[in-house]
Every structure is written in structure tokens, then in C-alpha cells.
N, C-alpha and C positions, 0 to 999 in steps of 0.2 A: 504493500500500500504506500509506504514512504517513497519508494522508487517511482511509483506511478504519479504521486503528487508532485514530486520534484520534476518529472518530465513534463507534466501539465503546466507547471510554473514556467519552465523554459520555453515551451511552445507559446505561452501567452506573451512572454517578454519579447519573443522574436516576431511573431506574426501580428502583434498589436502595433508594431512600429516603434515601441519604446526603446528597443535596443538600437535601432537605426538613429533615433533622436539622440540617445546618449552618445553614440559615435560621432555625431555632428557637433555636440556641445563639449565633449571631453578632449579638447585640443591642447590644453595646457597641463594635462595630467602627465605623470611619468609612469611608464609601464615597464615592469621588470618581469619578463616572461621566462620561466624556469623549466629546464628539462634535465634529464639524466643521461640515458642511453638511447642512441639513435641507431636502430638495427632492425633487420628483417627477421632475425632469430629471436623469438620471444620465449624460448624454452628455459633459459637460465635466469633471466632478470625480468620476468614478465610484468612485475608490478611497477617497473620504472622504465620500460622500453617502449618507445614510439617509433613507428616505421619511418624510413626516409621519405616515403611518399606523403605521409600525413604531415610530417615536419615541414615539407616543402609547401603543402597546402596552407599551413598556418602562416608561414612567411609571406606567401603570395597574398593571402587575405589582409595581413597587416600592411603590406606595401600598397595594395590597391586602395586601402582605406586611409591613406595619408600618414602612416606612421613613418617617422624618421629614425632609422636605426643608428644608434650612437654607441660608442664604447663606454664602459663603466668609467674609464679615465675621464671622459667628458663630464660625467656627473661629479666626479671628484674635483674637477677643475672649477666647478660652480659657474660654468660659462655656457648656459643653455640659450641665452638670448631669446630670440623669438622662434625657436625650433618648435615645429608642430608635432605633437604626440611623440616626444622623445622616448625611444624604446630600446631597452637592453635585452639581448638574448643571452641567457646564461645557462651553465651546466654545473650540476653538483656531482661530487664524488671523484671525477677525473677518469671517466671511461675512455678507453682508446678510440671508441667510435666517434668521439668528437672530432678527432683528426682524420680518421679513415672514411667516415660517412657524412658527418655534418658540415665539415668545413667547406666542401665544394658547393653545397647548397647555400650556405651562408654567403659565400662569395658571389653567387649568382644574383643575390638581392642586395649586395653591398653592405652586408652586416658583418661586424667583427665580434666574435664571441667573448664572453667572460667565462673563465673556467675556474671553479672553486675546487681545489684538489685536497683530498684527504691524504696527508703526507705519508702515513703508514701504508697506504694502498699502492703508492708509486712503485711500478715495476712488477706488480702482481699480474697474473693472467687476466686479461680483459681490461686492464687499466693502463694508463699512460706510463711511459718511462720518463726519466728526467730529460732524455734526449727529445722525446716527443713534446714535453713541456717547452723546451727551448724552441722547437720548431713552431709551435703554436704562437709563442710570444713573438718570434721573428716575423710571423705573418699577421701581426696586429692584435692578437688576443690579449686581453687583460687576465692576469693570473691572480687569483685570490685564494683564501684559505677556507677549509671546510673541516677544521679540527685535525688532530693527529690520528685518532683511532675511530672517529665517527661516533663517539660516545655522546649521549644526551647530556648537554652541558649543565642543565638544571639539576641533574642527579649527581654531579661531580662533587668530590670533596674540594676544599680550597686548593690543596696541592695538585689534584688532578686537573682542576680548572686552569691553573697556571700552565700546566703542561699542554693542555688541549688548545690553549690560545696563544701562548708565547712560542712554543717550539715550532709550529708550522711557519710562522713568520721568519724565524731564524733559519729554518731549513730552506725555504724558498729563496731567501737572500743568499745563503751560502752556495746553493746549487745553480741559481739562475741570475743572481745579482739584481733581483726584483724586490722592491719594497712593497709587500702586499698590504695594502691599507684597507681592504674590504674582505668581508667574510660572509658566508652563508652558514648560519647555525645548523648543525646536523639535526634533521627533522624539524628545523625551525624553532627549536626550543630555546627560549631566552627569558630571563627575568631580570630584576634590578641588579642582583649580584653579578650575573653573567655579563650584563651590559657594562657594569662598572669596571670589571676586570678587562673586558675587551677594549674599553676606552684607554685604560692605563697601558695596555699592551701595544697601543698605537693604531688601532683600527678606527676608521672614521665612518665607514658604512657597513651595515649588517642587515642581512635579509632574514626576516622572521617567518613564522608559519602562517601569519595572518594574510588572507587573500584580499586583493584589491589593488587600487592604483595609489600613486603618491603625488603630493603637491611639492612645489619648490620649497615651501615652508617646512614640509616634512624632512626634506634633505638637510635643511639647516638646523632644525630643532629636534628631530627624531631620527637622525641619520643611522643610528644603530638598531632601529626597529622598523625598517622599511617593509612595506607590504609587497606581495608578489601575485602573479597570475600563474597558476599551476595546472597546465594541461595534464590529463591522465590518459593512460592507454585505452581506457574504455570510453572516453569522450568522443562523440562524433563531432563533425565540423560545426554543427549548429551550437552545440554546447560550448565549443571553443569561442565562437563569436559572442555568445552571451556572457561567458566568463570575462572576456576582454572589456566589455562595456557595462552592461546593465545588471548583472547578477548580484554583485555585492552592494551596489547602490540600492537596488530594489529590496534586498534583505534588510538594509539599514533603515529604509523608509518604513518597511513593514514593522520593524521593532519599535520605531518611534510612534506608529499609529496604534500599536497593540496595547 
């Protein structure tokens, strides 16, 4: 029943024209669209894998609807000017498929990825090597951190939290010479303690589990708790379109009226 009601809600948002209207009005929002693995093989990482064809459809939709693909470095520079629908495409975990499958599609649409690597995963099967990270960075990718071991940071002891936040920055710096100032919290888990340690560790942007879009004010005042758009393997294209624009706005309005 819950799935049926959710689908009905999506259909109403889409066919009522509300989603189209949101797309026309939300030109100054900042969109962080997050993926993990881009592959045709769903057998091993089914919960986080989206096919290259679907990924390309997503980018095509965004491009057609006036999104400007920007690097995360552009957000860090705080120089967005009058950019229409600034959109960052990012990847968690550090799957090798970002290099082998996603990069060519991103280039087709003029998008440079942000790759948040879990440093303890580097070199494992299905994951990027440090040479791969170098290659991505050389081709315009922004490299960020995704913890050392992918532990939920809100469950860490103070000592573990230091390791999960400080060590990845140090490792990325030593291996690649990159000052990683952005992170995606593993599973999006963040609280005041995690945010405070992240800030002291030198991060200025952090992506949480909260879904939605961001304002320029969010970048300045809530930079370590940014919202994301999170396509799922089971989402169809209509659901993706609604997630980009009206889904979270409509839910917020519903909560206000209830």
C-alpha cells in the first residue's frame, strides 16, 4: 500500500505540471546528484548500481532542462555568479566504474565528476587504485573523502572519528598531492559532533543523507550539511525527474499543511 501511495504521489506531481513548474522556478538552487557504481552487472552491488544507459538518460535530462554542470571546486570557490541550476555529479565509495564506465558519458555532457573515495577500499577488487585516482584528477575530477573504512561516523568513538576524518585527508594528500576539502559522510550520517570534528579536520563541504537541493546561503552557512539528490537503481526516469525538482519540496509543503 505504501509503495502504491508513493507512486500515486509521483504521478500527481508529474502529470499535474507541478514538477514542470518547479523546474522552471528552481534556477538558483544547487543540485548535488549522487551515484555509486555505474555498471551493467548488477549481481554484486545491486543496491548501489545504475546502468550506463540510465546514467546517460539522467545527464541528458539535466542538460536538456538547463542544468549547468560544475565541478565541486567551483562550489568551493564560492564563484557561482549567475550560473543557472549549478549541478555537481558525484560518486561515493570510489568504484572503478567511475573511470571505466562513467567518465566517457560525463565527458559527452561536459561534466566533471567529484569522486569521494573510501581510502581503505583503494586498490581492492572493483575499486579504484591510486593510479586511477591520479588519472581521474588529471582529467578534471575533484577528489574528496568518504571516510577511511566507511564506518557510520555517528557511531564512532572520538578516537575512531578522528581516524575516519583526519586520515583520509592525509592519505589523499600524500598519494595525490590533493587537499581534499569536501567529504560525503558514509551513509550520510552526521550530527553536531561529527560536523565539529570535520570542520576542525579542514573540511568545508559535506554531503549528508538529507535529500533535496541547496541554496547559496546553505553553502555559506550549512556547508557541512548539504542536501543531495539520490537516484536509486529501482527508480524509473519519471521518479528521477520528480526527485530533481518537486519531490522534497512537495513533502515539505505537505508537512507544513498537516
